[in-house]
C-alpha positions in Angstrom: 0.0 0.0 0.0 1.1 3.6 -0.5 1.7 6.1 2.3 0.3 9.6 2.1 2.7 12.5 2.8 1.8 15.4 5.1 0.9 18.2 2.7 0.7 21.9 2.9 -1.4 23.9 0.4 -0.1 25.7 -2.7 -2.7 27.2 -5.0 -2.7 25.9 -8.6 -3.0 29.5 -9.8 0.4 30.3 -8.3 2.0 28.1 -11.0 -0.4 28.6 -13.9 -1.2 25.9 -16.5 2.2 25.5 -18.1 4.1 25.8 -14.8 1.8 23.2 -13.3 2.5 20.8 -16.2 6.2 21.3 -15.9 6.1 20.8 -12.2 4.0 17.6 -12.3 5.9 16.0 -15.1 9.5 16.9 -14.3 10.3 13.4 -12.9 9.1 11.4 -15.9 11.9 9.6 -17.7 11.8 8.3 -21.3 12.5 4.5 -21.5 11.4 3.4 -25.0 13.3 3.9 -28.2 9.9 4.3 -29.9 9.4 7.6 -27.9 11.0 10.1 -30.3 9.6 13.1 -28.5 7.7 13.1 -25.3 6.5 16.0 -23.2 7.6 19.6 -24.2 6.3 20.1 -27.7 3.0 20.6 -29.5 2.6 16.8 -29.8 4.5 13.6 -29.0 6.3 11.7 -31.7 6.1 7.9 -31.6 8.1 5.7 -33.9 6.5 2.4 -35.1 8.6 -0.7 -34.7 9.0 -2.8 -37.8 6.1 -5.2 -38.6 4.1 -3.8 -35.7 0.7 -2.3 -35.5 -0.3 0.5 -33.1 -2.9 -0.2 -30.4 -4.7 2.8 -28.8 -7.2 3.0 -26.0 -8.5 5.7 -23.8 -10.4 5.8 -20.5 -11.9 8.5 -18.4 -12.4 8.5 -14.6 -14.9 11.0 -13.1 -15.1 11.9 -9.4 -18.4 10.8 -7.9 -19.0 8.3 -10.7 -15.8 6.2 -10.8 -14.1 7.1 -7.6 -14.8 8.5 -4.1 -11.9 10.6 -2.6 -13.3 10.0 0.9 -11.5 6.6 0.8 -9.5 6.6 -2.4 -6.1 8.2 -1.8 -4.9 10.4 -4.7 -1.7 8.4 -5.1 -3.7 5.2 -5.5 -6.1 6.9 -7.9 -3.2 8.0 -10.2 -1.9 4.4 -10.2 -5.3 2.9 -10.8 -6.0 5.3 -13.7 -2.9 4.1 -15.5 -3.6 0.4 -14.8 -7.2 0.4 -16.1 -5.9 1.7 -19.5 -2.9 -0.7 -19.7 -5.3 -3.6 -19.0 -7.1 -2.8 -22.3 -3.8 -2.8 -24.2 -2.8 -6.2 -22.7 -6.3 -7.4 -23.6 -5.3 -7.0 -27.3 -2.3 -9.2 -26.6 -0.1 -6.2 -27.1 2.8 -4.5 -25.3 2.0 -1.1 -23.7 4.6 1.6 -24.3 3.3 5.2 -23.9 0.5 7.1 -22.2 -0.9 10.6 -22.2 -2.5 12.0 -19.1 -5.2 14.8 -19.0 -6.8 16.1 -15.9 -9.6 18.6 -15.2 -9.4 19.9 -11.6 -11.3 22.3 -9.4 -9.6 24.9 -7.2 -10.3 22.9 -4.1 -7.2 20.8 -5.0 -3.9 22.3 -4.0 -0.7 21.6 -6.0 0.4 19.2 -3.3 -2.7 17.0 -4.0 -1.9 16.8 -7.7 1.7 15.9 -6.7 0.2 12.9 -4.9 -1.9 12.0 -8.0 1.1 12.2 -10.3 3.3 10.3 -7.9 0.9 7.4 -8.4 1.0 7.8 -12.1 4.8 7.9 -12.0 4.9 4.7 -9.9 2.7 2.9 -12.4 4.8 4.2 -15.3 7.9 2.8 -13.6 6.5 -0.6 -12.7 4.8 -1.2 -16.1 7.8 0.4 -18.0 5.8 3.0 -20.0 6.6 6.5 -21.0 4.3 9.5 -20.2 4.5 11.5 -23.4 1.9 14.3 -23.0 -1.5 15.3 -21.8 -3.4 18.4 -20.7 -4.6 20.2 -17.6 -7.7 22.3 -17.4 -10.0 23.7 -14.7 -13.2 21.9 -13.6 -16.2 23.4 -11.7 -17.4 20.1 -10.2 -14.4 18.0 -9.1 -11.6 15.9 -10.5 -11.6 14.2 -14.0 -8.8 12.0 -15.3 -8.5 10.9 -18.9 -5.6 8.7 -20.0 -4.8 7.4 -23.4 -2.5 4.4 -23.7 -0.5 3.3 -26.7 1.0 -0.1 -27.4 2.3 -2.2 -30.3 2.1 -5.8 -31.4 2.7 -7.8 -34.5 -0.3 -7.9 -36.8 -0.7 -11.7 -36.4 -0.4 -11.6 -32.6 -3.2 -9.0 -32.0 -6.3 -10.7 -30.4 -9.8 -9.3 -30.9 -13.1 -10.1 -29.2 -14.4 -11.6 -32.4 -12.3 -14.8 -33.0 -13.8 -17.4 -30.7 -15.0 -20.6 -32.2 -17.5 -23.2 -30.9 -15.6 -25.8 -28.7 -12.9 -23.3 -27.8 -12.0 -23.3 -24.1 -12.8 -20.2 -22.0 -9.9 -19.2 -19.8 -9.5 -16.7 -17.0 -6.4 -15.3 -15.3 -6.3 -14.9 -11.5 -9.5 -14.6 -9.6 -12.6 -12.4 -9.7 -15.0 -10.6 -7.3 -12.5 -9.2 -4.9 -12.5 -5.6 -6.2 -16.3 -5.3 -5.8 -16.2 -6.6 -2.3 -13.4 -4.2 -1.4 -15.6 -1.4 -2.5 -18.5 -2.7 -0.3 -16.2 -2.8 2.7 -14.9 0.8 2.0 -18.5 2.1 1.5 -19.6 0.4 4.8 -16.7 2.0 6.7 -17.5 5.4 5.1 -21.1 5.2 6.5 -19.7 4.2 10.0 -17.3 7.2 9.9 -20.2 9.5 9.1 -22.0 8.4 12.2 -18.8 8.3 14.4 -15.9 10.3 13.0 -13.7 9.0 15.8 -14.1 5.4 14.8 -11.0 3.6 13.5 -11.8 0.8 11.1 -10.0 -2.6 11.5 -9.4 -3.6 7.9 -6.7 -6.2 8.4 -8.9 -9.2 7.4 -9.9 -7.3 4.2 -6.3 -6.5 2.9 -6.5 -8.4 -0.4 -10.0 -7.2 -1.5 -9.3 -3.6 -0.5 -6.1 -3.6 -2.4 -7.9 -5.1 -5.5 -10.2 -2.0 -5.4 -7.7 0.7 -4.5 -4.6 -0.5 -6.2 -5.4 -3.1 -8.9 -2.8 -4.6 -11.2 -3.0 -5.2 -14.9 -2.0 -8.5 -16.4 1.2 -7.3 -18.1 2.9 -10.7 -18.3 0.2 -12.8 -19.9 1.1 -12.1 -23.5 4.6 -13.2 -22.8 3.4 -16.3 -20.9 1.1 -17.3 -23.7 3.9 -16.8 -26.3 6.2 -18.9 -24.2 3.6 -21.6 -24.0 3.1 -21.3 -27.8 -0.6 -20.5 -27.3 -2.4 -18.0 -29.5 -5.7 -17.0 -28.0 -8.7 -16.9 -30.4 -10.3 -14.0 -28.6 -9.6 -11.9 -25.5 -11.1 -9.1 -23.3 -10.3 -7.6 -19.9 -12.6 -8.1 -17.0 -13.5 -4.5 -16.1 -17.4 -4.6 -16.1 -18.0 -8.0 -14.6 -17.3 -11.6 -15.8 -20.8 -12.2 -17.3 -20.7 -8.9 -19.3 -17.3 -9.7 -20.7 -18.3 -13.3 -21.7 -21.4 -11.9 -23.4 -19.2 -9.4 -25.3 -17.0 -12.2 -26.6 -20.1 -14.3 -27.5 -21.8 -11.5 -29.4 -18.6 -10.4 -31.2 -17.7 -13.9 -32.1 -21.2 -15.1 -32.9 -20.9 -18.1 -30.5 -22.7 -19.4 -27.4 -21.0 -20.4 -24.1 -21.3 -22.7 -21.1 -19.7 -21.2 -18.0 -19.2 -23.6 -15.1 -20.0 -22.2 -11.6 -17.7 -24.5 -9.8 -14.8 -23.5 -12.0 -14.9 -19.8 -11.3 -11.8 -18.9 -9.2 -12.5 -17.1 -5.9 -10.0 -16.0 -3.3 -10.8 -17.3 0.2 -11.1 -13.7 1.4 -13.9 -13.2 -1.2 -15.8 -16.3 0.0 -15.5 -15.2 3.7 -16.6 -11.6 3.0 -19.5 -12.8 0.9 -20.7 -14.8 3.9 -20.3 -11.8 6.1 -22.3 -9.5 3.8 -24.7 -12.3 3.0 -24.0 -12.1 -0.7 -23.9 -14.9 -3.2 -20.3 -15.4 -4.3 -21.2 -16.4 -7.8 -23.3 -13.3 -8.3 -20.4 -11.2 -7.0 -18.0 -12.9 -9.4 -20.3 -12.5 -12.4 -21.4 -8.9 -11.8 -18.7 -7.3 -9.6 -16.3 -5.8 -12.1 -13.0 -3.9 -11.8 -11.0 -7.1 -11.5 -8.8 -6.3 -14.5 -8.1 -10.0 -15.2 -7.9 -11.2 -18.7 -10.6 -13.5 -20.2 -9.7 -15.3 -23.4 -10.5 -18.4 -25.5 -8.1 -21.0 -26.9 -8.4 -24.0 -29.1 -9.0 -27.3 -27.4 -5.7 -28.4 -28.9 -3.9 -26.0 -26.6 -5.4 -27.4 -23.4 -2.3 -29.5 -22.6 -0.1 -26.4 -22.8 -2.2 -24.4 -20.2 -3.3 -27.3 -18.0 -2.2 -26.9 -14.4 -0.7 -23.4 -15.0 -1.3 -21.5 -11.7 -2.1 -18.3 -13.5 -4.8 -19.7 -15.7 -8.2 -21.4 -15.1 -10.4 -23.0 -17.7 -13.9 -21.9 -16.6 -16.0 -23.1 -19.6 -16.2 -23.6 -23.3 -17.8 -22.0 -26.3 -20.8 -23.5 -28.1 -22.8 -22.9 -31.3 -24.5 -19.5 -31.2 -27.9 -21.2 -31.4 -27.3 -22.9 -28.0 -27.1 -19.5 -26.2 -25.0 -18.3 -23.3 -25.4 -20.2 -20.0 -24.1 -20.7 -16.5 -24.0 -24.3 -15.5 -24.6 -24.3 -11.7 -23.1 -26.6 -9.1 -26.4 -28.5 -9.2 -25.9 -29.0 -13.0 -28.8 -26.6 -13.8 -28.5 -24.4 -16.9 -29.3 -20.7 -16.3 -29.2 -18.0 -19.0 -26.1 -15.7 -18.6 -27.2 -12.1 -18.0 -25.1 -9.0 -18.0 -25.6 -7.2 -14.7 -22.1 -5.6 -14.5 -21.1 -2.0 -14.3 -22.9 0.4 -16.7 -21.4 3.9 -16.6 -24.5 5.3 -18.4 -27.2 3.9 -16.2 -29.7 6.2 -14.5 -29.5 6.5 -10.7 
């Protein structure tokens, strides 16, 4: 976990927009040969490696919609904002190399707060070996908005889309799911307790894993290299950001196939199971609809099963079927239930 520094307050207006950008980005170092020009000109210049295609993704995080600063430290927020974008690059079976960072910020944030935010961005850039090559800062009347664009590259034949799954392909998941959603439930509960009794100190030791999965998630950077090493080329791939059921349905619709997902194969951390019992929640519902896990979900040919069998990072959770068979969850009682998308929807009405 990160530690927060004791901060004084320096008004953003004291630095001005360009001074603020210079101040916040002074520590970013260039690590990639493909970064010809980073911060400091009208635009960044990125060279394309031979036989590579450029992969581009962008994501926006809005205060009050995607994060709550009452329990999300700014350093964690900066880190997470980078990670959620890199996850989309890795979901294309590509290598991430550069990002741009744009923020809109209200005058309630001092320079020191933005230093914390950018310290998290810098930490993520260092850990994931990416260059910060540009961005923008502007004022906001309502709070904090962060928009990050991530760039990556991959050979044309290695890029994996959502649309390549075939009937009988195996459905594979990295890591485990459901933890980030439960971490959010714990944090929301403690927020309500704090409102009633501001002197209360929460004991969160037994929730360490699930809270970290919410506040400081990690993207699956090494999976492309692992699959390459195993000589496995996925037929389709997506990252688990909106909930496992939603992502499976995306693959099915894009690939025009059906699916059988097996309830007893869904990987759950023991802390997830224990917290579900405490909150009286169904662990399968949490796993299917929770979201923000940033694991990778992909399909492979049945011929590749021996290559991935027993790998601790990968779990076969189902298989694809003919489109006409539909999308189903096969329960522990061997009952077929239609798979429904109940995950995160950023555009839903309150």
